[in-house]
C-alpha positions as CSV (number, residue, x, y, z in Angstrom):
1,M,-162.7,-71.3,38.0
2,N,-159.7,-70.7,40.5
3,V,-156.9,-73.0,38.9
4,L,-154.4,-71.0,36.6
5,T,-154.3,-72.5,33.4
6,Q,-151.7,-72.0,30.6
7,P,-151.6,-73.5,26.9
8,Y,-150.4,-77.1,27.0
9,I,-147.7,-76.8,24.4
10,R,-146.3,-73.8,26.1
11,Q,-145.7,-75.9,29.4
12,C,-144.8,-78.9,28.2
13,S,-141.7,-77.1,26.9
14,L,-140.9,-76.2,30.3
15,W,-140.9,-79.6,32.0
16,P,-138.3,-81.8,32.4
17,K,-138.5,-84.6,29.7
18,S,-136.9,-87.5,32.2
19,G,-136.7,-88.3,35.8
20,R,-138.7,-88.1,39.1
21,H,-140.2,-84.4,39.7
22,I,-143.2,-83.2,41.6
23,L,-145.3,-81.0,38.5
24,A,-147.6,-79.0,40.4
25,Q,-149.5,-75.5,40.6
26,F,-148.6,-74.1,44.0
27,D,-148.2,-70.6,45.5
28,D,-146.6,-69.6,49.0
29,Q,-149.5,-71.2,51.3
30,S,-151.2,-73.8,49.1
31,V,-150.7,-76.6,46.8
32,V,-153.3,-78.0,44.2
33,V,-153.7,-82.3,43.8
34,Y,-156.4,-83.7,41.8
35,Q,-159.1,-86.5,42.3
36,A,-161.7,-88.1,40.4
37,Y,-165.0,-89.5,41.7
38,R,-168.7,-90.5,40.6
39,P,-171.3,-87.8,41.0
40,A,-172.5,-88.9,44.2
41,I,-169.1,-88.2,46.2
42,G,-168.2,-85.5,44.1
43,S,-171.1,-83.3,44.4
44,F,-171.2,-83.5,47.8
45,A,-167.4,-82.3,47.8
46,V,-168.2,-79.5,46.1
47,A,-171.2,-78.1,47.4
48,N,-169.8,-78.7,51.3
49,G,-166.1,-77.8,50.8
50,H,-165.2,-80.9,52.1
51,F,-165.9,-84.9,51.8
52,G,-168.4,-87.2,53.3
53,G,-172.4,-88.0,52.8
54,D,-172.8,-91.9,52.5
55,A,-171.0,-92.7,49.0
56,F,-167.4,-91.4,50.5
57,S,-165.6,-93.9,52.6
58,F,-162.9,-92.8,55.4
59,S,-162.2,-96.4,55.9
60,R,-160.1,-97.0,52.5
61,M,-156.8,-95.2,51.0
62,S,-157.5,-92.3,48.9
63,W,-154.9,-91.3,46.6
64,I,-154.2,-87.5,45.2
65,K,-152.1,-86.1,42.5
66,P,-150.4,-83.4,42.1
67,N,-149.9,-83.7,38.3
68,F,-153.0,-83.1,36.1
69,L,-152.1,-84.8,33.0
70,W,-151.4,-87.9,35.1
71,M,-154.9,-87.8,36.7
72,M,-156.6,-87.2,33.3
73,Y,-154.7,-90.8,32.0
74,R,-155.9,-92.1,35.1
75,S,-159.6,-91.3,34.8
76,G,-159.5,-91.2,30.8
77,W,-160.2,-87.7,31.1
78,G,-163.0,-88.0,33.0
79,T,-164.7,-90.8,31.2
80,K,-164.1,-93.6,33.5
81,P,-166.9,-94.9,35.6
82,D,-166.9,-93.7,39.0
83,Q,-164.4,-90.9,37.6
84,E,-166.6,-88.7,35.7
85,V,-166.2,-85.7,38.3
86,T,-162.6,-84.1,37.8
87,L,-162.2,-82.2,41.3
88,G,-159.2,-79.5,42.2
89,L,-158.3,-79.5,45.8
90,R,-156.0,-76.9,47.1
91,I,-154.4,-77.6,50.1
92,R,-152.4,-76.2,52.7
93,R,-148.4,-76.6,51.4
94,A,-147.1,-77.2,54.9
95,F,-149.4,-79.9,54.8
96,F,-148.4,-81.5,51.7
97,D,-144.7,-81.2,52.5
98,T,-145.7,-83.2,55.9
99,L,-147.4,-85.6,53.5
100,L,-144.3,-86.0,51.8
101,A,-142.1,-86.5,54.5
102,Q,-143.9,-89.6,56.0
103,A,-144.8,-91.0,53.0
104,V,-143.7,-94.7,53.2
105,P,-143.4,-96.2,49.1
106,S,-146.2,-98.7,48.6
107,S,-143.8,-101.4,47.4
108,W,-140.3,-102.4,49.1
109,D,-137.2,-100.3,47.7
110,R,-134.0,-101.5,49.1
111,R,-132.6,-97.7,48.7
112,Y,-134.4,-96.5,51.6
113,Y,-135.5,-99.7,53.6
114,T,-132.4,-102.3,54.0
115,T,-134.9,-105.5,54.6
116,Q,-138.6,-106.3,53.5
117,D,-139.3,-106.3,57.5
118,E,-138.1,-103.1,58.1
119,W,-140.5,-101.4,55.3
120,A,-143.3,-103.5,56.6
121,G,-143.0,-101.5,60.0
122,A,-142.8,-98.4,58.5
123,V,-146.2,-99.2,56.2
124,R,-148.0,-100.0,59.6
125,T,-146.8,-97.0,61.4
126,S,-147.7,-94.5,58.6
127,D,-150.6,-93.4,57.1
128,V,-149.2,-91.9,54.1
129,R,-147.9,-94.1,51.0
130,L,-146.4,-92.8,48.0
131,Q,-145.6,-94.4,44.4
132,W,-143.7,-93.2,41.5
133,D,-145.5,-93.9,38.1
134,P,-144.9,-93.2,34.0
135,D,-146.4,-89.3,33.7
136,H,-148.2,-89.3,30.7
137,H,-148.9,-87.3,27.4
138,P,-152.4,-86.0,27.1
139,S,-152.8,-88.9,24.8
140,G,-152.0,-91.5,27.4
141,A,-148.5,-92.3,26.0
142,A,-146.5,-92.9,29.0
143,L,-143.5,-90.4,29.0
144,D,-139.9,-91.2,30.7
145,R,-140.4,-88.5,33.8
146,R,-142.2,-90.0,36.8
147,A,-145.3,-88.7,38.8
148,I,-146.0,-89.3,42.1
149,Q,-149.3,-89.8,43.6
150,I,-149.8,-89.8,47.3
151,G,-152.5,-92.4,49.1
152,L,-153.7,-91.1,52.4
153,R,-155.6,-93.2,55.5
154,G,-156.7,-92.6,59.0
155,S,-155.7,-89.6,60.7
156,A,-154.1,-88.4,57.2
157,L,-157.1,-88.8,55.1
158,H,-159.7,-87.3,57.5
159,A,-157.0,-84.2,57.9
160,F,-157.1,-84.1,54.0
161,A,-160.8,-84.8,53.6
162,G,-162.9,-83.9,56.3
163,P,-164.5,-80.7,57.4
164,G,-161.6,-79.9,59.7
165,N,-161.1,-79.2,63.6
166,R,-159.9,-82.5,64.5
167,S,-157.1,-82.8,67.0
168,T,-157.1,-86.6,67.8
169,A,-153.7,-88.4,66.8
170,T,-152.3,-92.3,67.5
171,N,-148.8,-91.5,67.7
172,N,-146.5,-88.9,66.7
173,S,-145.9,-89.8,63.3
174,V,-149.0,-88.6,62.7
175,E,-149.7,-85.8,65.0
176,L,-148.3,-83.2,62.8
177,I,-150.8,-84.0,60.2
178,A,-154.0,-84.4,62.6
179,E,-153.7,-80.5,63.8
180,S,-157.3,-78.8,64.7
181,H,-156.8,-76.5,61.7
182,R,-158.1,-77.0,58.3
183,E,-155.9,-79.0,55.8
184,L,-158.6,-78.3,52.6
185,L,-158.9,-75.1,51.9
186,E,-160.8,-75.1,48.6
187,V,-162.5,-77.9,46.4
188,I,-162.8,-76.7,42.8
189,D,-165.2,-78.5,40.0
190,L,-162.8,-79.0,36.8
191,T,-165.2,-81.4,35.1
192,A,-166.8,-78.8,32.5
193,F,-163.0,-77.9,32.2
194,V,-162.0,-81.5,31.5
195,A,-164.9,-81.9,29.0
196,E,-164.1,-78.8,27.0
197,Q,-160.2,-80.1,27.0
198,R,-161.1,-83.4,26.3
199,R,-162.5,-82.1,22.8
200,R,-158.6,-80.9,22.3
201,I,-156.4,-83.8,23.0
202,S,-155.8,-84.1,19.4
203,A,-154.7,-80.6,18.7
204,S,-152.2,-79.8,21.0
205,E,-151.7,-76.5,20.0
206,E,-155.3,-75.9,21.0
207,L,-155.1,-78.0,24.4
208,V,-155.2,-75.9,27.7
209,T,-154.1,-77.4,31.1
210,P,-154.1,-76.2,34.4
211,T,-150.5,-74.4,35.5
212,E,-147.9,-76.2,36.6
213,R,-143.9,-76.0,37.6
214,V,-141.5,-78.0,39.4
215,Y,-142.4,-78.2,43.2
216,R,-139.6,-78.8,45.7
217,P,-140.2,-79.9,49.4
218,A,-139.0,-76.4,51.7
219,D,-136.9,-79.3,53.8
220,P,-134.0,-80.6,51.5
221,L,-133.9,-83.3,53.3
222,I,-137.5,-84.4,51.9
223,A,-136.4,-84.2,48.4
224,E,-133.3,-86.3,49.1
225,R,-135.7,-88.9,50.7
226,L,-137.5,-88.9,47.8
227,G,-135.1,-89.5,45.5
228,L,-136.4,-86.1,43.6
229,D,-134.0,-85.6,40.4
230,S,-131.8,-81.9,40.6
231,L,-133.3,-79.2,38.8
232,V,-133.3,-75.5,38.9
233,V,-137.0,-74.9,39.8
234,I,-138.6,-72.6,37.2
């Protein structure tokens, strides 16, 4: 399994307790995000290194989550219907920052858009959404810290999920996303790992989770636009 892990109890003592923060596993070149699917979709992605087949739809919005525990809350630790297969998806770090830069909130926020019409116009021209939700304890309890999820459609989804080597773009705003090289570097099947850790939820001292730390985009203007709270990166 090509995902670094640490004891949960060691990590949670280092994470911020409140505020808007992106927790993720990353290095200089890549960021790991998570999704959960039914077996037909997950098995295809693992076998082929990208999404496709009869079960996956490129016409729907697909949400990625850089925070493992938020994904576990959403999927019930892999027990909810059609979310039995947990995938770790390693994408290019520059691509991840591009998604953050182009993301439009899924609901109107007057801090970023003066009017609803202005926000609606941004929604129409962007293939990327963002949403801040409460982060969650392994038990499912909501925390004060906020976690981000990013929705992809159109060119953004094709760049993330497809086999690569596409160069089509509908306008300048998505041209950076629809590059010809591959943005999805690796598909990692975490299903067995999730099942193993699911049995340890009630014993925090035994629980192991992917290593995550606070992520900051390279461009400080992106962090400001997202409303990220200040914190020294650990």
